[in-house]
C-alpha positions, 0 to 999 in steps of 0.5 A: 499501499501506497499514497500515490497522490497528495492534494491538500487545501488549506492546511498549515502553510499551503493554500494549495497543495498537489503532489503526485508520490511514488513507492519508494523512497520519497525525501523533502530538503529545506531548511526548517520553518518551509513546510516538509512537516507538513506534508507528511503530517496530512499524510499521517492526520489521514491514516490516525485523526490525529496529529504527531504534533498537534493536541488540537486541530485547529493549528492544523487550518491555515491562517484565515481560513473556517476548515482544511482539507487532506485528500490522497489518492491511495493504491492497494494491490494496484487497486486505487481508492481516494480518500479524503477528510473534512477538519473543522475546527470546533464542529465534526470532521468529514470524511469521505471515500471516492467522493461518498461522504462515510456516516462517521470520520472515524470509518476513515481509521484503517483505510491507510496506515502510517507509522511516524519517526519523529525527534519529540519521540525521545519523550517516549521514553523520558517523559511523562506517562501521557505520552506512553499511553498516546503512543499505545492508544494511537497503535492501539488504533491503527491495529484495531481500527474504529472499534477501538477508536470508538471506545477510547472516544467514549473513556473519555466522554465517561470521564469528562462528566464524572470528573465535573459531576465529581467539582459538582459534589464538593459544593454542599447543597442539592447539587451536590447530593444531585451529583453524588445521587448519579455517580454510581451511573457514571461508575459503572460506566468507566469501570466497563469501558475502563476495562476493555483499554488497559485489556486491549493495552495489556493485548499489545504490550505483550505483542510487542515485545518480542518484536520491541526485542529483536528490533533493539538488538536490532539498533543497538550495539552488542545488545540481545533482544532480551534486553528491552522490554516493555510493561504496562502498569494500570492506575491500580493492581487489579489483583489485590482490588477484589471483593470480599466473599461470604464466609464459607464461599468459593471466590467467584470465576470469570469467562474473560479479564474484562469482567475481572478488570472491570469488577477490580475498577469498581472495588477501586472507585469504591477505595478511592472516593472521599480522595476523589470527592477531594480533589474533584477529579478522576483517580482510577482508570487508564487516563492515570497508567503508564506503560514501562519501557526497561532494559534488562532491569532497571528503567530507561528512565533515570537510568539509560544514557542517551545513545540507548534512549535513542536506540530504545525509542527506534525500537519501539517505532519499529517494532510498531512497524512490524506489528502492522506489517504482520497484519496487512500492508505494508504501513507508509514510514515517515522519517520526519527529521529524525535523521540531524538527532541521530549518530552515524552509527545509528542513521545507518543503521535506522535507513537498512532496517526501513529502504525495503519498506514500499513506502518511505517519505523523509524530511531532512534540512539538509541533504547530507543529513539522509543516508544514501540509501533513503535519498531516493526522489527528492522535493525540494521544499522553499517558500511555500514552493515544493518542487521535484528535483530531476534525478 
């Protein structure tokens, strides 16, 4: 699968842009601030319906415009389809396939898949848990599709409503009593959706670990595939958050992981009720979980060198690519200004590992930053113009 043509209208710095692409490697070269990253960001947005650079849609729309449109012709098994997303900040986005509007924008998810390597990736291992939760959730959206995206969206909506009730309950009066009376309903919804998310994240970590170890061995000198691992840490210990059974009765057995997690989460919510009311915020659930990164028995964060952190980060992205590749077409690989951050050895190793992908899109400030094997077809980007360079 590859993107054959990209059209942008009022996306970022581009009033209009038309770019023909092809399989193999394409590089976009230009000084910082010229718009090269905007091009690959648009393709990534079409894949995940979110940006790898910003959390909100508003910055994606060119100043003075009310909406942006990203349209791409995607080829799979020699058949092409035109995918389109209309970005409407503050309103619902609209998606189309071959000009036919989809009932919901999220139905576009998974029709084209991307894996992005970017300088900010280092925060996945050195930053706060928000970055690691984003990594695992973004990958699950591409791996599981619209269903997981829907569950995540529903969870966020319930979380906002529950937090609003907790804030209201802090204030004395009839409104606080009403909030408390309905809180248990939202507890149940939060626990049901939260259990689904936790179970999916746990399964993903199990699938990723063998691929992560193999990738780390490839990018870190002298490493073995047992060195790098991930572990999923919920905001509470499900094993200890259990309901006490009446004396003499056997513990309840469950037929799947989700009901166990749901019940455990409900118990923990009840245990933390006083704390939540005092603080006016939900303290239990996957929005407070973490993904722990390990090298041997030590956490990467706080113990690994800068080089080891980069190797681990690259391994996480490579493992993501291999996971998606194992369940469908090759994802489009995007290497966004990443080579400027790497030493010569890691540049060469990364280039060798990804050069065989069906489509690789590379951005760089200077051509010399890009390993020769990944220069491919080249566009120069300057002053809002994207110009193909003769081979």
